[in-house]
C-alpha positions in Angstrom: 120.0 120.7 142.2 118.4 123.3 139.8 118.9 127.0 140.3 115.9 129.1 141.3 114.7 131.3 138.4 114.7 134.7 140.1 113.1 136.3 137.1 109.8 134.4 137.7 109.3 136.3 141.0 107.7 139.7 141.3 107.2 142.0 144.3 103.8 141.7 145.8 101.9 143.0 148.8 100.2 140.3 150.9 98.3 140.6 154.1 97.4 138.2 156.9 93.7 137.4 157.3 91.7 134.9 159.2 89.8 132.2 157.3 88.2 129.2 158.9 89.9 129.8 162.2 93.4 129.9 160.5 95.7 132.8 159.7 96.5 132.8 156.0 98.2 135.2 153.6 96.2 136.8 150.7 97.3 139.3 148.0 96.2 142.8 148.8 93.6 144.4 146.5 94.7 146.5 143.6 97.3 144.1 142.1 97.4 141.7 139.2 96.2 138.7 141.4 92.8 137.9 142.8 92.5 138.6 146.6 91.3 135.0 147.2 94.4 133.4 145.7 96.4 131.2 148.1 99.8 132.3 149.1 102.3 129.7 150.3 105.0 131.2 152.5 106.8 130.7 155.8 104.4 129.9 158.7 106.3 132.4 160.7 104.4 135.2 158.9 101.1 133.8 160.3 102.3 133.8 163.9 100.0 136.4 165.5 102.2 136.7 168.6 104.9 138.2 166.2 102.7 139.8 163.5 99.1 140.8 164.4 96.3 139.9 162.1 96.1 142.4 159.2 99.9 142.8 159.0 100.9 143.8 155.4 104.1 142.3 153.9 106.1 143.1 150.8 107.3 139.8 149.4 108.8 138.3 146.2 106.3 135.7 144.8 105.7 133.7 141.7 102.5 132.2 140.3 102.8 128.4 140.1 100.8 125.2 140.5 101.7 121.7 141.7 101.4 119.0 139.0 98.6 120.8 137.2 96.6 121.6 140.4 95.2 124.9 141.4 97.4 128.0 140.9 98.9 129.7 144.0 101.5 132.3 144.8 104.8 130.9 146.2 107.1 132.9 148.4 110.6 131.3 148.8 111.4 130.9 152.5 114.9 132.4 152.0 113.9 135.7 150.5 113.7 139.0 152.4 110.3 139.9 153.7 109.5 143.5 154.7 106.6 144.6 156.9 104.9 147.6 155.4 103.1 150.4 157.2 99.7 151.4 155.8 101.2 154.4 154.1 104.0 152.4 152.5 101.5 149.8 151.2 99.4 152.6 149.7 102.4 154.1 147.9 103.4 150.6 146.6 99.9 149.7 145.5 99.3 153.2 144.0 102.2 152.6 141.6 100.4 149.6 140.1 96.8 151.0 139.9 95.7 151.5 136.3 94.4 154.8 135.2 91.1 154.5 133.3 90.7 156.7 130.3 
């Protein structure tokens, strides 16, 4: 079994949204990734009885593809996931916003 490359992962804010009658995760706006990029993570995060729609999570994710297919963000099921308040998400995202000169 190959070891997981932890250096390929970066912290990312994702939020739960409804698309086509399903709850999916998408990157929050203001980061390096498009907000329509698919996020593959534990289905537990999309359980609205535990986490209401619009819940914001801080995860470790890496950009990948499967056999040359479309790119997506992968969140390993064993990593810690933190639920962020709106103010915590703003602080995290504010640290990554670029200042225009």
